[in-house]
C-alpha positions in Angstrom: -0.2 0.1 0.1 1.3 3.5 -0.8 0.7 6.5 1.4 0.4 9.7 -0.8 0.9 13.1 1.0 0.5 16.1 -1.0 -1.3 19.4 0.2 -2.5 20.4 -3.3 -5.9 18.8 -4.1 -5.1 18.6 -7.9 -1.6 17.2 -7.6 -2.7 14.6 -5.2 -5.7 13.6 -7.3 -3.5 13.3 -10.4 -0.8 11.2 -8.5 -3.3 8.9 -7.0 -5.0 8.4 -10.2 -1.8 7.7 -12.1 -0.7 5.0 -9.1 -4.3 3.3 -9.1 -4.4 2.9 -12.9 -1.2 1.2 -12.6 -2.6 -1.1 -10.0 -1.2 0.2 -6.7 -3.6 0.6 -3.7 -3.1 4.4 -2.4 -4.1 6.1 0.5 -4.1 10.0 -0.3 -4.2 12.8 2.1 -3.4 16.4 2.4 -1.9 16.7 5.9 0.3 15.2 8.4 -2.6 14.2 10.6 -4.4 12.6 7.9 -1.3 10.5 7.1 -0.8 9.6 11.0 -4.4 8.2 10.9 -3.9 6.2 7.7 -0.5 4.7 9.0 -2.6 3.6 12.0 -5.1 1.7 9.9 -2.6 -0.4 8.2 1.0 -0.7 7.2 2.4 1.3 4.1 5.2 0.1 2.0 5.9 3.5 0.3 5.3 7.1 1.4 5.3 9.6 -1.6 5.5 13.2 -0.1 5.6 16.6 -1.9 8.7 18.9 -0.7 6.3 21.3 1.3 3.1 19.7 2.9 0.6 21.8 4.9 3.2 24.5 5.8 5.9 21.9 6.8 8.8 20.8 5.0 8.2 17.3 3.3 11.2 16.0 4.5 10.3 16.8 8.3 6.9 15.2 7.5 8.6 12.1 6.0 11.2 11.6 8.9 8.3 12.0 11.4 6.2 9.4 9.6 9.3 6.9 8.9 10.0 6.9 12.8 6.4 5.5 13.3 7.4 2.7 10.6 11.0 2.4 9.9 10.4 0.0 7.0 8.4 2.3 5.1 10.2 3.9 2.1 10.0 7.2 1.1 9.9 9.1 -2.2 10.0 13.0 -2.4 8.3 14.2 -5.4 9.5 17.8 -6.2 8.4 17.7 -10.1 4.8 17.3 -11.6 3.4 14.8 -13.7 2.6 15.8 -17.2 -1.1 16.2 -17.1 -3.6 18.7 -18.4 -5.1 19.7 -15.3 -1.5 20.7 -14.0 -0.1 22.3 -17.0 -2.9 24.2 -18.8 -2.5 27.4 -16.6 1.5 27.4 -17.1 1.2 27.1 -21.0 -1.9 29.6 -21.4 0.2 32.2 -19.8 3.4 31.3 -21.6 5.3 30.7 -18.1 8.3 28.6 -18.1 8.5 25.4 -16.2 11.7 23.9 -14.4 12.1 21.2 -14.2 9.9 20.0 -16.7 7.1 17.9 -15.9 7.7 13.9 -15.8 5.4 11.6 -17.7 3.4 9.3 -15.7 5.6 6.2 -17.1 8.7 7.9 -15.7 6.9 8.3 -12.3 5.5 4.6 -12.2 9.1 3.4 -13.2 10.6 5.2 -10.1 7.9 3.9 -7.8 8.4 0.4 -9.0 12.1 0.7 -8.6 11.8 1.9 -4.9 9.2 -0.8 -4.0 11.6 -3.6 -5.5 14.1 -2.0 -3.4 
């Protein structure tokens, strides 16, 4: 099971959909309290967290959660998945994005590598 911790609702939704379409079971939340509650309900193999979560540094949130389950792996996702729901505003305004959004396949490959360990 994967725990997804991302404050931005649209980013959380897109990442969750990508993972679920690939067959992963995902619990998603936008805050640390929700993550703690989900971890209490069942073991998580992987925590996917954004660099900042609910006014907290993602690394701090990940460290706190990993102390509750030292065997849980962690992936900090700093970029965005290439998805119309996430890119449209930037392209419309002709803003530059750095780093460039990654594909769903690239994201899933990284998740698979981490889970295989």
